[in-house]
N, C-alpha and C positions, 0 to 999 in steps of 0.2 A: 726221314721227316721232311726233307726237302721235296721228295717225290709227292707226298701228300699235299703239301702247299701248292706245288706246281699244278697238280690236277684240279685244285679249287679255283685256280686263276686262269688257266689256259685251256682252250678247247682242243679237240682232237686234232693232231697234226694233219696237214693236207696230204693228198695222195702221193705227191712227188717228194715228200720229206724223206730224209734218211731213215733206213729201216731201224737203225739203233734208236733214233729219236722216237719212232712210233712204238717200238717195244718198251722203251722207258715209260712213255706216257700211259700205255695200256696197263702196265703193272701198277703204276701210281694211281691210276683211275680206279683199278679194281679194288686196291686196298682202301682208298679214300671212300669210295662208294659203299663198300661193305661196312666200314667204320660208322659212317653217318646213318645208314639204314638200321644198323644194330641198336642204335640209341633211341629209335623212334617207337612210339606206341603202335599197336597193331592196326589202329585206324589210320594213322599217318603213313605207316609202312605200305599199306595197300594203295595209298594215293601216290607216293613218291617212288615206289619200286619200279614203276613203268619207265622211268627215265634212266638212260644208260650212262649218261655222263655225271660224274660227281659234281662238276662245276654247275650244271643246271639245277640239281637238287639243292646245292648249297645256296644259290641265288634265290630260289623260290622260297626256301625256308627263311632267309633274311627278310624278304618282302613280307612274308606272313607274320613274323614276330615284330617287325617294324610297325605294321598295321595294328597289331594287338597292343603294342606299347603305346601307340598314339591314342588308341581307344581307351586304354587304362588311364592315360594322363587326363583325358577329357572327363572320365568318370571321377577321378580324384579331385580335380578342379571343380566339378559340379557339386560334389559333396561339401567342399569347403565354401563355395559360394552360397549354397542353400542353408547352411547350418545357422541355427538361431538358438539363443538362450531364452528360457522360459522361467516363470515364477514358481512353477509347481515342481521343479527339480533342484536338487542341492547345487549350490554355486561351485563348490570345489570339484564335484564330479563333472560338471559341465566344462570347467576350465581344463580338466584332464582330457575330455573329448576333443577340445580345441587343439591341445598340444599333440594329440594323436594324428589329427588331420594335418598338422604342419609337418610331422614326421613322414607321413604318407606322401606329401608333396616333395619333400627332400629325397625320398626314395626314388621318385620319378625324375630327379634332377631339376626340380622346380624350387629354387631358392628365393624366397621373398625377403626384402629388407626388413630389419627388426622394427623400424619405425612404422612400417606399413602394417605388419601383423598386429602390432600393439594398437594401432588406430582402429583396425577392423575389430578387435576384441572389444574396444570401448563401444563401437557402434552396435555390436551384437548383444550388449547387456539388456536385461529384461526391461519392459516398459516401466515397472515400478521403480527403476533406478534412473529415471530421466533426469532428476535433479543432480544426482551424482555424475552422470554423464556430462552434463553441462559444466560442472566444476572442473572435471578433468580436461575438457576441451579449452577452457580458459586459463589452464596453467601455462605459464610462460616456458617452462622447461618440459620437453617432451620426454615422457617416461619410457624406459626400455621395457621390453615384454616382461622380463623377470621382475623388475620393480613394480610394474603395473599389476602383475598377478598378486604380489605381496600386498600391495595397496587394496586391491579388491577383497582379498581374504580378510584383512583387518576390518574393512568396512562391513563385510558380511557378518563377521563376529559381533561387531557393535550392534548391528540391526537385530540380530538374534537376542542379544542381551536385553535390548529395549523392549522387544516383543514379549519376552518372558516376564520382565518387570510389569508391563502393562497387563498381562494376563493375570499375574498375582493380584494386582490392584483391583481389577474388575471382580475377581473372585471374592476378595475381601469385602468389597462393597455389596456384592450380592448376599454374602452371608450376614452382614450387618442388617440389611433390609429385611431379610428372612427372620432374623432374631427379633427384630422390633415388631414385626407382624405377629409373631407367636406370643410375645408378651402382651400385645394389645388384645389379642383374642382371649388370652387367659384372664385379663383384667375385666373384660366385658362379661365373662361367665360368672366371675365372683360378685360383680355388682348387679347382676340381673335380679329384679324384684320377683318375689314368689307370688304367683296368683293364687288367691284363696277363693274357693267356690263356696257360696252360701249353702247351709245345710238344707236339704230338700224336706226334712221332717219338721213338722210344726211342733212347737213346745206344748206340752199338755198341762193344763192348769186344773186344779181341783174345783169341782163344783161347790157353789155356795151351799151351806147347810149347817146343821148342828154338829159340833165337834163332840167327841166322846165325853168332854167334861161338861156338856150341857150348855156351853155358851155358844151362842150363834157366831159362826165364823163369818168373816167379811168376804 
């Protein structure tokens, strides 16, 4: 084990070094180099197999992954910064998204103060929550993230209840107006006057003359 670690931290001994030291390093380097290369993908193997010292391969891999980690950190921070809440999505699901972003930051060893992430969540609330946001900002006591989430969920439940009640009220009013209109139409039909057309045939009268009784008819 020591030989592997030694090969990762020390370069090949100089030419005038003791032969025993050279042999020890060569064996350690061989084992260490083979171990590292055997863990790489085919693509990375083709890149790093050209290097003969395990120390060189190890240092290059550290640089590569450090750069990747830095890039990933920037990506995670960017996602957190750009995230916004909208009115067309469920509040609970959006809060879950926010908590996932915080977990991704923690995974990259980026730990933000609880007061900070709670304040950011308030700022990220949808535009329709502007009055509620102002109420939270004017609270004397700063809510923790856990308490804030509970507070937001209760507010969201109350808003949904009010919307449902208003919807039922509007539906009831619409049905009442429709019912009145139908009764009015029915009443008009019943009270409508019937139009009578005069008879087109002229009445026939008997001509003046003598009746069968012999008396002259008028």
